[in-house]
N, C-alpha and C positions, 0 to 999 in steps of 0.2 A: 639516511633514515632519520626520522624525527620522533622523539619520544613523547607519548602522552601517557596513558596507562596501557596503550597499545602501540604497536609499530605500524607506521604507514610510510609509503613512499610518496614524495612530493612530485606532482605532475600537474602544475597549476593551469587552470583554464582562465582566459580573460573574460569569460562570460558571467558577469555578476554585477550587482548594483554597487556603485561606489560608496554610497552612504552606509556607514557601519550601523549595526543594530545592537540593542542592549541584550544581554543574556536572557533576561526575563521575558523578552518578546518571543523567544523560541518556545512554542507550545506543542509542536508535532514532529514526529519522525515519519518520513514517507519512503516506502520501498518501491522500487521500479525494477523491471528488467529492461535490458538494452534493446531487445527486439531486432538485433542485427546478426547476420550470419557469422561475421568474424569479430573477435574480441578487439583486435588492434584497430579495426575500422570504427568501432564504437568509441574507443578512447579518442581517436582522432576527431570524431564528430563532436564530442563533448568538450574538446579543447580548441576547436576551430572557431576563430572570431566571427566567421561568416554564418555559422550555424545558429547562433543565438540561443543555444541550449547548453546546459551544464548541470552538475550536481555537486554536492559537497564531497561525496565519496564514491569510489568505484571499487567493487569487489570482483576480482578476476576469477577465472575458472579454478585456479590453483589456490584460491583463498587469500591471495595478496590484496592488501587494501591500499588504494591510492587516495591521496588527498588532492582534490581538484580545486576546491574553493574553501577558504577558511570559514569556520562556523559562524562567525559574527558578520559575514557578508551574505546578502541574499543571492542564492543561486537560481538559475532559470530551469527548473525541473518539473514544476507542477502544471504550468499553464493555467487556463481557465478552470477554476476549481473552487470547491466549497465544502465546509464541514461545520455543522451546527451554526453558530453565529458568524463564523469566520469566512471571509471571501478572499480570493487571491492568496492561496495557501503558501505560496513562495515566501511571503513576508514573515511567516510565522513558523517556518519549518526547516528541518535539515533533510536534504534529499540524498538517498543512497541508491545508486544504480548497481545492479548485479548482472554480470555477463550471462546472457541466455538468449538464444535466437528468437524466442517468443513464438506466439501462435502463428505468425506469418511464415516462419522458417523452421518447421520441425521442432516445436516446443519440447523441451526436455526437462528432466529432473534437475534441480539444483544440486551441485556436488556437495559432498559431506564437508569438504574444506570451506566451501562458500558459506554453508549454514553455520559452521563453527565461527567464522568471521562475522556473520550477521549477529550472532549472540554476543560475541566479544564487543563489537562496535556498538550494537544497540544498547547493551547493558551500560557501557561507558557513557554514552550520550544521554541515556535516560536518567542516570544518576547525576551527571554534571548539570543538566538543564531542568531537572525535576519534571520530566515528561511522564504523564500518567500512561499506564498500559493501554487504556482506551483511546489514547491520542497517538498511538503507533499504528499507522494505516498503510494501505496499498494505494497506488495511483488510481486504480479503478474505484476505490471507495470515494475519493474526492472528485473524480471526474467520470462517473459511471456511463455517461453518454458518449464518451470518447475513447476510454482506455480499458484494456483487459489485464494489464500487468499489476502485480507480479504473477497473477493467475492462480489457477487451481492446483498447480504443483508446488506452490510455495507453502512450506509446512507450518501454517499458522497454528494448528493444534499443538504441535510439538513446541513451537516457539513460545506459546502462551504459558507453558509450564516454567519457562524462564522469565516470565513477566514481559515478554516482547509481544505486545498485542494481547487481545482477549479472545476467549473461546467460551462456548456455553458449558454448563456443568450438568447436562442432562444424561440420563442413562442411555447409552448407545443402542443397546438391544431393543429397549422400549421405543426409542425414537425411530429406529429402522422400520418398525411396524406401521409408522405413520407416513412413510414414503409413498408417494403416488396416490395417497388418499385425497380425494377431492374436497375442496372447501367451498362454502357458499359465498355469495357476494359480500355479505357483512364481514365475514372473516377475511376476505381479500382486502377490504377497506381497512380493517384492523391491522393487517400485515403491513400495509403501506404506512399507516400512522405510526406503527412501531419503528419502522425504518427511519422515518423523519425524526422521531424522538432520539434514536440512536445517533443520528447526525447526518444522514444522507440528505442530499439536496431535494427539495420538494418541487420547486417551480423551475421550469426550463422552457426556453423558446423553441419548441420543436413539437412534433406530433405526440400527443399525450399517450396514445397506445404504444408507439414505438419507444418512447422514453420509459414507460412502465416496464416493458420487456427488458430493456437494457438494465434498469435498476434491479429487477429480480435476478438477472444473470450476474450482475456485480456482487450482489449479496451471496449468491450461491458459490461463486468463485472464492469468496472469502470464508463462508461459514458452513457450506454444504458441498464440499469439493468433489465428492464421489459422483454426483449427478448435477450437471449444469445444463438445464434445459429451458430456463426462462418461464417455468410454470410454477405457480404457487400451490403447494400441497400442505397437508397437516404438519409434516416435518418442518418445513420452512416457517410456518406460523408459530410452532412451539419454540423453535430456536430464536425467532425474533422476540418473542415474549421474554424468554430467559435472559437475553442479552440486555434488556432494559435495566436490569439490576447490576450491570457491570460498571 
């Protein structure tokens, strides 16, 4: 075991950039799910030199935290990604993989032990590298055209109370009345403008309609988790406005 302020088990991956980075270059914490049926296969994948993928940490089903790549080396977890002015988020982030079969294999709730470890590890890293709550993101936030993880079962609302990520502060009952209420074209445009200001990627080389749908879905998986349908309604619009102040 290695002591930080938390206990982790060393299980190093060879998949990282050899050039060391400075602590102040770390701006983001990115959460992922593994998306694989078996936990041991996910660990093998992240530590296999042929896979070319890795993360800094891995949280097992029982809450145990593995260290795969030291913090000051760039792990290969984000891929093609963007947030605000930052491109290639790997360079600026710490990646945390959480064991979960994901949408492709009977997506399930994260265990209480896993969430406890998410809070412990996230709080430690946030403090150590001075990462702001609005820079603690999911993979689908930084790559909405490609990724769904950690998905709508990741408890962002609960975690935001621990300053792990952000959440809106709107009245839930009043907000619910706006669900499925149609918006006009101007409001739709404003919704997307809000998302771009929050940090989501605006331009992408793909079908514009298809990307818009994926972007709405990514936003809902993060901030309106009870209904992920890819349709902008008044609820989504109001949430997006509220988040601009976070």
